[in-house]
N, CA and C of each residue as an Amber inpcrd file, in Angstrom:
protein
   219
   8.9160000 -12.0710000   9.3330000   9.4580000 -11.5990000  10.5860000
   9.4720000 -12.7380000  11.6110000   8.2820000 -13.2660000  11.9460000
   8.1820000 -14.4170000  12.8380000   7.1220000 -15.3520000  12.2740000
   6.8440000 -16.4270000  12.9970000   5.8060000 -17.3560000  12.5400000
   4.4100000 -16.7320000  12.5760000   4.2010000 -15.7450000  13.4360000
   2.8730000 -15.1450000  13.5840000   2.7760000 -13.7280000  13.0420000
   3.8730000 -13.2030000  12.4910000   3.8880000 -11.8240000  11.9950000
   4.4900000 -11.7900000  10.5910000   3.8160000 -11.0770000   9.6910000
   4.3120000 -10.9390000   8.3200000   4.3150000  -9.4680000   7.9140000
   5.3950000  -9.0460000   7.2820000   5.5290000  -7.6840000   6.7770000
   5.7520000  -7.7670000   5.2680000   4.9470000  -7.0170000   4.5120000
   5.0780000  -6.9930000   3.0480000   5.1970000  -5.5470000   2.5910000
   6.0390000  -5.3250000   1.5850000   6.2040000  -4.0040000   0.9990000
   6.2170000  -4.1270000  -0.5180000   5.7510000  -3.0470000  -1.1750000
   5.7250000  -3.0420000  -2.6380000   5.8800000  -1.6060000  -3.1270000
   6.7620000  -1.4060000  -4.0720000   6.9720000  -0.1090000  -4.7090000
   6.8540000  -0.3010000  -6.2090000   5.9890000   0.5090000  -6.8390000
   5.7950000   0.4380000  -8.2910000   5.8430000   1.8610000  -8.8410000
   6.6090000   2.0390000  -9.9190000   6.6630000   3.3200000 -10.6140000
   6.0420000   3.1530000 -11.9910000   5.1270000   4.0500000 -12.3430000
   4.4420000   4.0230000 -13.6270000   4.8670000   5.2500000 -14.4380000
   5.7200000   5.0790000 -15.4590000   6.1150000   6.2330000 -16.2630000
   5.0080000   6.6150000 -17.2480000   4.9270000   7.9030000 -17.5500000
   4.0030000   8.3880000 -18.5680000   4.7160000   8.2810000 -19.9120000
   4.2380000   7.4230000 -20.7820000   4.9090000   7.1750000 -22.0490000
   4.7010000   8.2930000 -23.0650000   3.7400000   9.1830000 -22.8190000
   3.4850000  10.2770000 -23.7480000   4.1670000  11.5700000 -23.3260000
   4.4940000  11.6980000 -22.0400000   5.0910000  12.9280000 -21.5230000
   6.3330000  12.5520000 -20.7210000   7.5220000  12.7790000 -21.3100000
   8.7640000  12.4420000 -20.6160000   8.8800000  13.2160000 -19.3050000
   9.2860000  12.5440000 -18.2640000   9.4590000  13.1780000 -16.9600000
   8.2560000  13.0570000 -16.0500000   7.1020000  12.6780000 -16.5720000
   5.9160000  12.5040000 -15.7360000   5.8110000  11.0500000 -15.3020000
   5.3940000  10.8390000 -14.0740000   5.2510000   9.4810000 -13.5630000
   4.3110000   9.4630000 -12.3640000   3.8760000   8.2460000 -12.0280000
   3.1270000   7.9940000 -10.8010000   3.9050000   6.9630000 -10.0080000
   3.8290000   7.0550000  -8.6990000   4.4770000   6.0820000  -7.8390000
   3.5030000   5.5780000  -6.7890000   3.6140000   4.2890000  -6.4710000
   2.7470000   3.6600000  -5.4750000   3.6370000   2.8720000  -4.5190000
   3.5110000   3.1640000  -3.2190000   4.2420000   2.4170000  -2.2030000
   3.2360000   1.8820000  -1.1900000   3.2240000   0.5730000  -1.0090000
   2.3350000  -0.0780000  -0.0470000   3.1730000  -0.8860000   0.9300000
   2.8280000  -0.8120000   2.1840000   3.4350000  -1.6660000   3.1910000
   2.3310000  -2.1650000   4.1090000   2.3870000  -3.4440000   4.4710000
   1.3370000  -4.0060000   5.3190000   1.9560000  -4.9350000   6.3560000
   1.3040000  -4.9810000   7.4910000   1.7150000  -5.8210000   8.6100000
   0.5230000  -6.6790000   9.0030000   0.7440000  -7.9860000   9.0890000
  -0.3130000  -8.9160000   9.5070000   0.1810000  -9.6770000  10.7380000
  -0.6430000  -9.6910000  11.7740000  -0.3080000 -10.3830000  13.0210000
  -1.4030000 -11.3960000  13.3110000  -1.0020000 -12.6440000  13.5250000
  -1.9770000 -13.7000000  13.8130000  -2.4800000 -13.5500000  15.2440000
  -3.8100000 -13.4770000  15.3790000  -4.4140000 -13.4370000  16.7100000
  -4.6740000 -14.8530000  17.2110000  -5.0460000 -15.7280000  16.3030000
  -5.1730000 -17.1580000  16.5870000  -5.0210000 -17.8910000  15.2530000
  -5.4110000 -19.1480000  15.2020000  -5.2000000 -19.9630000  14.0040000
  -5.9850000 -19.4620000  12.7890000  -7.1360000 -18.8260000  13.0060000
  -7.9970000 -18.4140000  11.8880000  -8.1150000 -16.9070000  11.7020000
  -7.6540000 -16.0890000  12.6620000  -7.8330000 -14.6400000  12.5780000
  -6.4940000 -13.9070000  12.5200000  -6.4080000 -12.9360000  11.6190000
  -5.2400000 -12.0560000  11.5170000  -5.6940000 -10.6130000  11.6500000
  -4.9130000  -9.8320000  12.3310000  -5.1210000  -8.3900000  12.4060000
  -4.1520000  -7.7550000  11.4110000  -4.6580000  -6.8960000  10.5230000
  -3.8110000  -6.2940000   9.4930000  -3.8260000  -4.7730000   9.5950000
  -2.7160000  -4.1720000   9.2040000  -2.5890000  -2.7200000   9.1000000
  -1.8130000  -2.4400000   7.8170000  -2.3490000  -1.5460000   6.9910000
  -1.7330000  -1.2280000   5.7040000  -1.5590000   0.2760000   5.5890000
  -0.3880000   0.6800000   5.1120000  -0.0980000   2.0760000   4.8350000
   0.1810000   2.1920000   3.3410000  -0.5750000   3.0270000   2.6560000
  -0.4440000   3.1850000   1.2080000  -0.1430000   4.6510000   0.8910000
   0.8750000   4.8720000   0.0840000   1.2730000   6.2170000  -0.3200000
   1.2350000   6.2820000  -1.8430000   0.4910000   7.2220000  -2.3800000
   0.3510000   7.4100000  -3.8280000   0.9070000   8.7840000  -4.1960000
   1.7250000   8.8200000  -5.2400000   2.3350000  10.0830000  -5.6790000
   2.1820000  10.2320000  -7.1870000   1.8240000  11.4380000  -7.6220000
   1.7290000  11.7770000  -9.0420000   2.4210000  13.1180000  -9.2070000
   3.5010000  13.1720000 -10.0040000   4.2360000  14.4250000 -10.0970000
   3.5330000  15.4800000 -10.9490000   2.5050000  15.1050000 -11.7130000
   1.7500000  16.0760000 -12.5090000   0.2650000  15.7110000 -12.4860000
  -0.4250000  15.9520000 -11.3470000  -1.8090000  15.5000000 -11.2210000
  -2.8320000  16.3650000 -11.9420000  -2.4890000  17.5770000 -12.2880000
  -3.4600000  18.4820000 -12.9010000  -3.7090000  19.6670000 -11.9970000
  -4.3990000  20.6430000 -12.5200000  -4.6510000  21.8780000 -11.7680000
  -5.5680000  21.6350000 -10.5790000  -5.1770000  22.1470000  -9.4300000
  -6.0070000  22.0890000  -8.2360000  -6.0050000  20.7540000  -7.5060000
  -5.1700000  19.7960000  -7.9210000  -5.1290000  18.4900000  -7.2750000
  -3.8200000  18.3110000  -6.5120000  -3.8870000  17.5460000  -5.4220000
  -2.6900000  17.2770000  -4.6320000  -1.8090000  16.2580000  -5.3430000
  -0.5050000  16.3570000  -5.1120000   0.4260000  15.4190000  -5.7230000
   0.4870000  14.0860000  -4.9920000   0.1470000  14.0750000  -3.6980000
   0.3190000  12.8480000  -2.9150000  -0.9000000  12.5740000  -2.0440000
  -1.1550000  11.2950000  -1.8200000  -2.2050000  10.8420000  -0.9120000
  -1.6090000   9.7770000  -0.0020000  -2.0420000   9.7830000   1.2510000
  -1.6110000   8.7940000   2.2260000  -2.8500000   8.1390000   2.8070000
  -2.8490000   6.8040000   2.8460000  -4.0070000   6.0500000   3.2990000
  -3.5600000   5.0280000   4.3310000  -4.2800000   4.9480000   5.4610000
  -4.0090000   3.9570000   6.4980000  -5.2750000   3.1320000   6.7030000
  -5.1620000   1.8090000   6.5640000  -6.3140000   0.9210000   6.6550000
  -5.9950000  -0.2050000   7.6300000  -6.9520000  -0.5150000   8.5030000
  -6.8130000  -1.6680000   9.4010000  -7.9530000  -2.6300000   9.1190000
  -7.7440000  -3.8790000   9.4850000  -8.7990000  -4.8540000   9.2470000
  -8.5180000  -6.1770000   9.9480000  -9.4930000  -7.0430000   9.8600000
  -9.3850000  -8.3980000  10.3910000  -9.6010000  -9.3610000   9.2450000
  -8.7050000 -10.3340000   9.1190000  -8.7850000 -11.3430000   8.0660000
  -9.1970000 -12.6610000   8.7030000 -10.2230000 -13.2860000   8.1300000
 -10.6870000 -14.5990000   8.5990000 -10.2990000 -15.6300000   7.5540000
  -9.5420000 -16.6290000   7.9720000  -9.1290000 -17.7130000   7.0610000
 -10.2050000 -18.7870000   7.0560000 -10.6970000 -19.1080000   5.8720000
 -11.6900000 -20.1660000   5.7250000 -11.0350000 -21.3100000   4.9700000
 -10.9580000 -22.4380000   5.6110000 -10.3260000 -23.6110000   4.9840000
 -11.2660000 -24.7820000   4.9730000
């Protein structure tokens, strides 16, 4: 995006090789913003989907994580 901001996204689909039509999906997106030369502030949104999770389980989960990254050189 800019010299101090980075956006990354990733989508992966995992097919079930034993059961046609079943799959899992993972979508991750993260944003990193440089606060100074050695510190980054990060925010990540992760979405997990399973079309056949089993009895009594949810099909989807959503996770939001923030953090600080320290670069050691």
